[in-house]
C-alpha positions as CSV (number, residue, x, y, z in Angstrom):
1,M,0.0,0.0,0.0
2,C,2.7,2.5,1.0
3,T,4.7,1.5,-2.2
4,E,1.7,2.3,-4.3
5,I,1.4,5.7,-2.6
6,A,5.1,6.3,-3.1
7,K,4.8,5.4,-6.8
8,R,2.1,8.1,-7.2
9,L,4.3,10.6,-5.4
10,G,7.2,9.8,-7.7
11,I,9.5,8.4,-5.0
12,E,8.9,4.7,-5.4
13,E,12.6,3.8,-5.9
14,E,13.6,6.0,-2.9
15,F,11.0,4.5,-0.7
16,T,11.6,0.8,-1.6
17,Q,15.4,1.2,-1.8
18,G,15.2,-0.9,-5.0
19,R,13.8,-3.9,-3.1
20,T,10.6,-5.9,-3.9
21,Q,8.3,-7.1,-1.2
22,E,10.1,-10.5,-1.4
23,D,13.5,-8.8,-1.2
24,W,12.4,-7.0,1.9
25,R,11.1,-10.2,3.5
26,M,14.5,-11.9,2.9
27,W,16.4,-8.8,4.1
28,L,14.4,-8.8,7.3
29,W,15.0,-12.5,7.8
30,E,18.8,-12.1,7.2
31,E,19.0,-9.2,9.7
32,S,17.0,-11.2,12.3
33,K,19.2,-14.2,11.7
34,K,22.3,-12.1,12.7
35,K,20.6,-11.5,16.1
36,E,19.0,-14.9,16.5
37,P,21.1,-17.7,14.9
38,T,18.5,-20.4,15.8
39,L,16.0,-18.7,13.5
40,P,14.6,-21.4,11.0
41,E,15.5,-21.2,7.3
42,P,12.9,-19.5,5.1
43,E,11.6,-22.7,3.6
44,E,11.2,-24.3,7.0
45,F,9.5,-21.2,8.2
46,R,6.9,-21.6,5.5
47,K,6.2,-25.1,6.7
48,V,5.9,-24.5,10.4
49,G,4.1,-21.1,10.1
50,M,5.1,-20.0,13.6
51,W,8.4,-20.3,15.6
52,R,9.0,-19.7,19.2
53,R,12.3,-19.0,20.9
54,H,12.7,-20.8,24.2
55,T,15.1,-19.5,26.8
56,D,15.8,-20.2,30.5
57,V,17.2,-16.7,30.9
58,P,14.6,-14.2,32.2
59,F,14.2,-10.9,30.3
60,V,15.3,-7.9,32.3
61,S,14.2,-4.6,31.0
62,M,17.0,-2.1,30.5
63,K,19.5,-4.7,31.7
64,D,22.6,-2.9,30.4
65,F,21.5,0.4,32.0
66,R,20.8,-1.3,35.3
67,E,24.3,-2.9,35.4
68,D,26.2,0.1,34.3
69,P,24.2,3.4,33.9
70,E,27.2,5.5,33.0
71,A,28.4,3.2,30.2
72,N,24.9,2.5,28.9
73,P,22.9,5.7,29.3
74,L,19.2,5.9,28.3
75,K,18.1,8.0,25.3
76,T,16.9,10.9,27.6
77,P,18.6,14.3,28.0
78,S,20.0,13.1,31.4
79,G,20.7,9.5,30.3
80,K,18.7,8.4,33.3
81,I,15.1,7.4,34.1
82,E,13.4,10.8,34.3
83,I,10.5,11.3,36.7
84,F,10.6,15.0,36.0
85,S,10.9,15.9,32.3
86,N,12.7,19.1,31.6
87,R,11.6,18.8,27.9
88,L,7.9,18.7,28.9
89,W,8.4,21.5,31.4
90,E,9.9,23.8,28.8
91,M,7.2,22.8,26.3
92,S,4.5,23.6,28.9
93,K,5.7,27.2,29.1
94,T,5.4,27.9,25.4
95,W,2.7,25.7,24.0
96,E,-0.7,27.3,23.7
97,F,-3.9,25.4,24.7
98,D,-7.5,26.5,24.7
99,G,-7.8,26.0,28.5
100,T,-10.5,23.2,28.2
101,L,-10.5,20.0,30.2
102,G,-7.5,17.8,29.6
103,Q,-5.6,20.4,27.5
104,R,-2.3,20.8,29.3
105,L,1.2,19.3,29.7
106,T,2.8,18.2,32.9
107,A,6.4,17.6,33.7
108,L,5.6,15.1,36.4
109,P,3.4,12.0,36.1
110,E,0.0,13.3,37.0
111,H,-3.6,12.3,36.7
112,I,-5.4,14.7,34.4
113,E,-9.2,14.6,34.0
114,T,-9.9,14.4,30.3
115,W,-12.8,15.2,28.1
116,E,-15.5,12.4,27.8
117,G,-13.8,10.5,30.6
118,P,-15.2,8.9,33.8
119,G,-15.7,12.3,35.5
120,Q,-17.9,13.6,32.7
121,A,-19.7,10.2,32.4
122,K,-20.9,10.5,36.0
123,E,-22.5,13.8,35.2
124,N,-24.0,13.1,31.8
125,E,-27.5,11.8,31.9
126,K,-27.8,11.3,28.1
127,Y,-24.6,9.3,27.7
128,P,-23.6,8.0,31.2
129,L,-21.2,5.2,30.0
130,Q,-17.5,5.5,29.3
131,L,-16.8,3.8,26.0
132,I,-13.3,2.3,25.5
133,G,-11.9,0.1,22.7
134,H,-9.6,-2.8,23.5
135,H,-7.4,-4.9,21.2
136,Y,-9.0,-8.1,20.1
137,K,-7.4,-11.5,19.6
138,G,-9.2,-12.2,16.3
139,R,-7.3,-9.5,14.4
140,T,-4.4,-7.1,14.3
141,H,-6.0,-3.7,14.5
142,S,-8.3,-3.9,11.4
143,S,-6.2,-6.5,9.5
144,Y,-8.1,-9.9,9.2
145,A,-11.3,-8.3,10.5
146,N,-13.1,-9.2,7.3
147,L,-12.2,-12.9,7.2
148,P,-15.3,-15.0,7.6
149,K,-13.7,-17.7,9.8
150,S,-12.2,-15.1,12.1
151,K,-15.5,-13.3,12.4
152,E,-17.2,-16.6,13.2
153,A,-14.6,-17.5,15.9
154,H,-14.4,-14.0,17.3
155,P,-17.7,-12.1,16.8
156,Q,-17.8,-8.4,17.5
157,R,-19.6,-7.8,20.8
158,V,-19.9,-4.9,23.3
159,W,-18.6,-5.7,26.7
160,I,-21.0,-4.5,29.5
161,N,-21.0,-5.1,33.2
162,P,-24.0,-7.1,34.7
163,I,-25.0,-4.1,36.8
164,D,-25.3,-1.8,33.8
165,A,-26.9,-4.6,31.7
166,K,-29.6,-5.3,34.3
167,A,-30.5,-1.7,34.6
168,R,-31.2,-1.7,30.9
169,G,-32.9,-5.1,30.7
170,I,-30.1,-6.6,28.7
171,E,-29.0,-10.2,28.9
172,N,-26.0,-11.9,27.4
173,D,-26.1,-12.2,23.5
174,D,-29.0,-9.7,23.3
175,M,-28.8,-7.4,20.3
176,V,-28.1,-3.9,21.5
177,D,-27.6,-0.4,20.1
178,V,-24.4,1.4,21.2
179,F,-24.7,5.1,20.3
180,N,-24.0,8.8,20.9
181,D,-24.4,12.0,18.9
182,R,-21.8,10.8,16.4
183,G,-23.4,7.5,15.3
184,R,-25.1,4.2,16.2
185,M,-24.1,0.6,16.0
186,R,-26.0,-2.6,16.5
187,I,-24.1,-5.6,17.8
188,P,-24.6,-8.4,20.5
189,A,-23.9,-7.8,24.1
190,Q,-21.3,-9.6,26.1
191,V,-22.4,-9.3,29.8
192,T,-19.3,-9.9,31.9
193,T,-17.8,-8.9,35.2
194,R,-14.5,-8.5,33.4
195,I,-15.4,-4.8,32.8
196,V,-16.2,-2.4,35.6
197,P,-19.6,-0.8,36.0
198,G,-20.0,2.5,34.2
199,V,-17.7,1.4,31.4
200,I,-18.4,-0.5,28.1
201,S,-15.9,-1.7,25.5
202,V,-16.2,-2.3,21.8
203,P,-13.1,-4.1,20.5
204,Q,-11.2,-1.9,18.1
205,G,-10.5,-2.7,14.4
206,A,-13.9,-3.9,13.2
207,W,-14.9,-2.8,9.7
208,Y,-17.7,-0.3,9.3
209,E,-20.8,-2.0,7.8
210,P,-23.8,0.4,7.7
211,D,-27.3,-0.9,6.8
212,K,-29.9,1.0,4.8
213,D,-30.7,3.1,7.9
214,G,-27.1,4.0,8.5
215,I,-26.8,1.8,11.6
216,D,-23.4,0.1,11.7
217,R,-23.7,-3.7,11.9
218,G,-19.9,-4.2,11.9
219,G,-19.3,-2.6,15.2
220,S,-16.6,-0.1,14.3
221,V,-15.7,1.8,17.5
222,N,-14.3,4.7,15.3
223,L,-17.9,5.6,14.5
224,L,-18.5,6.7,18.1
225,T,-15.1,8.2,19.0
226,K,-14.2,11.9,18.8
227,Y,-11.8,13.8,16.7
228,R,-10.0,16.0,19.2
229,P,-6.2,15.9,19.2
230,S,-4.4,14.9,22.3
231,P,-2.3,17.7,24.0
232,L,1.2,16.3,23.5
233,A,1.3,14.0,20.4
234,K,-1.7,15.6,18.7
235,G,-2.9,12.0,18.2
236,N,-6.4,10.6,18.0
237,P,-7.7,10.1,21.6
238,A,-10.0,7.2,20.8
239,N,-9.7,5.3,24.1
240,T,-12.5,7.1,25.9
241,A,-15.8,8.6,24.7
242,L,-19.3,8.9,26.2
243,A,-22.1,6.6,24.9
244,Q,-25.3,4.8,25.8
245,V,-26.5,1.3,25.3
246,E,-30.0,0.1,24.9
247,K,-31.7,-3.1,23.9
248,S,-32.3,-3.0,20.1
249,K,-35.9,-2.4,18.9
250,G,-35.0,-3.4,15.4
251,K,-33.6,-6.6,14.0
């Protein structure tokens, strides 16, 4: 996909470095083989499909740094683990924000109440549930989400706590509508104690499948999330939004 974009931008050769997709696969294997000599040969890899490296040595995070911090500094301005970030402190002095909830930078780890978070959910009568989206074992983000066998083995369902489900007359596997002012989806409910009261979760990565009425039957959580950039990375803050759930009236 990126190669096709590069081709249209006139930089295909620069982007691919003259390698085909197969060339890149072999290059990655060769580079990995240098670090892991026990890696199977490509043809054997094709047969086994998956390979695991077994070791009796436990993984220690930042092992070199722990053993000798001066010889193995971290990639921070101080070379150490920084609880206070000078970079963030300086950025907080010059970056401009609109002063609304969640829009600020802190140099120390600090809880910051964000927009459409649990605090606002408690005060919102129309949309009292905090909607999050977790990664799902049936796909990698949105990749493989359209495979029939994967969809059968890992159906898209909204997780909801029994307390919230009972208050709405919802039982496990009931078809429910999850909605807010941005959109509406219709998927089965998974009533489970594995999610806390007041919070619902729609696994991320499902493909958008609107019906004739515009109701999404695929369960794409992006339909309900907001488009407000996060304060530091200016990324998509899709991990919390306000929503409501009700038992579906339609089919």
